[in-house]
C-alpha positions in Angstrom: -7.7 15.3 -48.3 -5.1 17.7 -47.1 -6.5 17.5 -43.5 -6.2 13.7 -43.6 -2.6 13.9 -44.9 -1.7 16.3 -42.1 -3.3 14.1 -39.4 -1.4 11.1 -40.7 1.9 13.0 -40.5 1.1 14.0 -36.9 0.3 10.4 -36.0 3.6 9.2 -37.6 5.5 11.8 -35.6 3.7 11.0 -32.3 4.5 7.3 -32.7 8.3 7.6 -32.2 7.7 9.9 -29.2 5.3 7.4 -27.6 7.9 4.6 -28.2 10.7 6.7 -26.7 8.5 7.5 -23.6 7.6 3.8 -23.2 11.3 2.8 -23.5 12.3 5.4 -20.8 9.6 4.1 -18.5 10.8 0.5 -18.9 14.3 1.6 -18.1 13.3 3.6 -15.1 11.1 0.8 -13.7 13.8 -1.8 -14.3 16.3 0.2 -12.4 13.8 0.8 -9.5 13.0 -2.9 -9.3 16.6 -3.9 -9.3 17.3 -1.3 -6.6 14.4 -2.6 -4.5 15.6 -6.2 -4.9 19.2 -5.3 -3.8 17.9 -3.3 -0.9 15.3 -5.8 0.4 17.2 -9.0 -0.1 19.4 -8.8 3.1 16.3 -7.9 5.2 14.2 -10.7 3.7 17.1 -13.2 4.2 17.3 -12.0 7.9 13.6 -12.8 8.4 13.8 -16.2 6.7 17.0 -17.1 8.6 15.2 -16.4 11.9 13.0 -19.4 11.1 16.0 -21.7 10.4 18.0 -23.8 12.8 21.6 -22.6 13.4 23.0 -25.7 11.6 21.0 -24.9 8.4 22.3 -21.3 8.3 26.0 -22.2 8.5 25.8 -25.3 6.3 28.3 -24.5 3.5 27.1 -27.2 1.2 23.3 -27.2 1.3 22.8 -23.5 2.1 19.4 -22.3 0.8 17.6 -19.0 0.7 14.3 -20.3 2.0 14.2 -22.4 5.2 14.0 -26.2 4.7 13.4 -27.0 8.3 11.0 -24.2 9.3 10.9 -23.6 13.0 9.7 -21.1 15.7 12.3 -22.3 18.2 14.4 -19.2 17.9 11.5 -16.9 18.8 10.3 -19.2 21.5 13.7 -19.3 23.1 13.7 -15.5 23.2 10.2 -15.2 24.5 10.8 -17.8 27.2 14.1 -16.3 28.4 13.4 -15.0 31.9 16.5 -12.7 31.8 15.0 -11.0 28.7 11.6 -9.5 29.6 10.8 -8.1 26.1 7.7 -6.2 27.2 9.8 -4.1 29.6 12.4 -3.3 27.0 9.8 -2.5 24.3 8.2 -0.1 26.8 11.6 1.6 27.5 12.3 2.0 23.8 8.8 3.2 23.0 8.9 5.7 25.9 12.2 7.2 24.6 11.3 7.2 20.9 7.7 8.6 21.3 8.8 11.1 24.0 11.5 12.5 21.6 8.9 12.5 18.7 6.5 14.6 20.8 9.0 17.1 22.2 11.0 17.6 19.0 8.0 17.9 16.8 6.5 20.5 19.1 9.7 22.6 19.5 10.7 22.3 15.8 7.3 23.3 14.5 7.2 26.3 16.9 10.7 27.5 16.1 10.1 26.9 12.4 6.9 29.0 12.6 8.8 31.8 14.3 11.7 31.9 11.8 9.3 31.5 8.8 6.6 34.1 9.7 8.1 36.6 12.2 10.6 39.4 11.8 12.8 40.3 14.8 16.3 41.5 15.4 19.2 39.1 14.7 16.7 36.7 13.1 19.1 35.7 10.2 22.1 35.5 12.5 20.2 33.2 14.9 19.0 31.0 12.1 22.5 30.7 10.6 23.8 29.8 14.1 21.2 27.1 14.5 22.0 25.6 11.1 25.7 25.7 12.0 25.1 23.4 15.0 24.2 20.7 12.4 27.9 20.5 11.6 28.9 19.7 15.2 29.3 15.9 15.7 27.3 14.4 18.6 30.5 12.9 20.0 31.7 16.4 20.9 28.6 17.3 22.9 28.1 13.8 24.5 30.3 14.5 27.6 28.8 17.9 28.3 25.3 16.5 27.9 26.1 13.6 30.2 27.4 16.1 32.9 24.2 18.1 32.6 22.1 15.0 33.2 24.4 14.0 36.1 23.9 17.5 37.7 20.1 17.1 37.6 20.2 13.5 38.7 18.7 12.3 35.4 21.2 9.6 34.5 20.0 6.0 34.7 16.5 7.5 34.1 14.3 7.3 31.0 13.4 10.9 31.3 17.0 11.8 30.9 16.8 10.5 27.3 14.0 12.9 26.6 14.8 16.1 28.6 17.7 17.1 26.4 15.8 16.5 23.2 14.0 19.9 23.0 16.1 21.3 20.1 17.0 20.0 16.7 18.5 22.1 14.0 17.4 19.8 11.2 13.8 19.8 12.5 13.7 23.6 12.7 15.1 23.8 9.1 12.5 21.3 7.8 9.6 23.0 9.5 10.7 26.5 8.4 10.9 25.4 4.8 7.4 23.9 4.9 5.8 26.7 6.9 7.3 29.3 4.5 4.9 28.0 1.8 1.8 28.8 3.9 0.3 32.1 2.5 0.7 35.1 4.9 -2.8 36.2 4.0 -4.2 33.1 5.8 -2.4 34.1 9.0 -3.4 37.8 8.6 -7.0 36.8 8.2 -6.9 34.8 11.4 -5.4 37.8 13.2 -8.2 40.1 11.9 -10.8 37.5 13.2 -9.3 37.9 16.6 -7.2 34.8 16.9 -4.3 34.9 19.3 -0.8 33.9 18.1 -1.1 30.6 20.0 -4.4 29.9 18.3 -2.9 30.6 14.9 -0.1 28.2 15.6 -2.4 25.5 17.0 -5.4 25.7 14.6 -3.9 26.9 11.4 -0.2 26.2 11.2 -0.2 22.6 12.7 -3.0 21.3 10.5 -1.2 22.6 7.4 2.1 20.9 8.2 0.9 17.5 9.1 2.9 15.8 6.2 6.1 17.5 7.4 5.4 16.5 11.0 4.7 12.9 9.9 8.0 12.9 7.9 10.0 14.4 10.7 8.3 12.3 13.4 9.1 9.1 11.5 12.8 10.0 11.2 13.0 10.9 14.9 11.3 7.7 15.9 13.7 5.5 13.8 16.7 7.4 15.0 15.8 7.1 18.7 14.5 3.5 18.4 17.8 2.4 16.9 20.0 4.5 19.2 22.7 2.5 20.9 25.7 4.6 22.1 23.8 7.3 24.1 21.4 4.9 25.9 24.4 2.7 26.7 26.1 5.6 28.4 23.1 7.1 30.2 21.2 4.0 31.2 23.2 1.8 33.4 20.7 -0.5 35.1 19.3 -3.4 33.0 15.6 -2.7 33.7 15.8 0.8 32.2 17.8 0.0 29.1 16.4 0.1 25.6 15.9 -2.7 23.2 19.0 -2.2 21.0 21.3 -2.3 24.0 19.6 -5.4 25.5 19.6 -7.3 22.2 23.2 -6.5 21.6 23.9 -8.0 25.0 21.7 -11.0 24.1 23.5 -11.5 20.8 26.9 -11.5 22.7 25.6 -14.3 24.8 24.5 -16.3 21.8 27.3 -15.7 19.3 27.3 -19.4 18.4 23.6 -19.4 17.4 22.9 -17.3 14.3 19.2 -18.2 14.3 18.7 -16.5 17.6 20.6 -13.4 16.5 18.4 -13.2 13.4 15.3 -13.5 15.4 16.4 -10.8 17.8 17.2 -8.5 14.9 13.7 -9.0 13.4 12.1 -8.2 16.8 14.1 -5.0 16.9 13.2 -3.9 13.4 9.5 -4.8 13.3 8.1 -1.8 15.2 10.0 0.5 12.8 8.4 -1.2 9.8 5.0 -1.0 11.3 5.3 2.7 12.0 6.7 3.4 8.5 3.9 1.4 6.8 1.3 3.4 8.5 3.0 6.8 7.8 4.6 6.1 4.4 2.0 8.1 2.5 2.6 11.1 4.7 6.4 10.7 4.6 6.4 10.8 0.8 4.0 13.7 0.7 6.1 15.6 3.3 9.4 15.3 1.3 7.6 16.3 -1.9 5.9 19.3 -0.6 8.9 20.6 1.4 11.1 20.6 -1.7 13.2 17.5 -1.1 12.8 15.8 -4.4 
């Protein structure tokens, strides 16, 4: 009898706690859903507007969210424009973005490994100096970087957009934070088995930091795919320019047609969405495991 009474009291006490937890979940999910709606609405409107005629977009009286006169004319106009060979500009943007992902991922993971697992003179001072470079705006180094490319005849060349991307302070910081969580015993065991330092880096460190590499690679890809100012300065000829620069020029030519501008914006953003959809699981895991809550 006493046991039943005690169990009943526990159930009565647990009921308010379950109600409070359910209420907190409802509040959290409501905030998240509202945040998603606010974030996604402009992008969804851009996609829908790309299928509208210009007159329907600017109509102040009968303006609607969904297209009433659904049309592919905006995309057909872009694809059929002989002055806008999209396949060439997609290749240029992909070359720059993927090239930077490969070079920066390699250098950042290698330097991150050195700062995380090696002891050498002035290690702390060098690491602080590298982190200090994160506070220098790109605009201050833009002219010296351009002069370096000019000296090596790499201006107006897609390789010039990749050559200087061998060092990134944020990438080194991110990789160091992640590699620091790898047990030293694992590396020591590999050394006892006769593995060289390069084999340890290639066969042990890199497989362990794939989530961090996916996270960092996605950020680098997005940054370089959307880059506008630096490619505009370095790449002068039209046939070597990247997609953001060309589509800005295209939008300037069609300022009176919002439908074409929306379609051009969608074509620019779609590759980023595809990359993120494939890597989103690794991106979330990378931020979680590296301590960025």
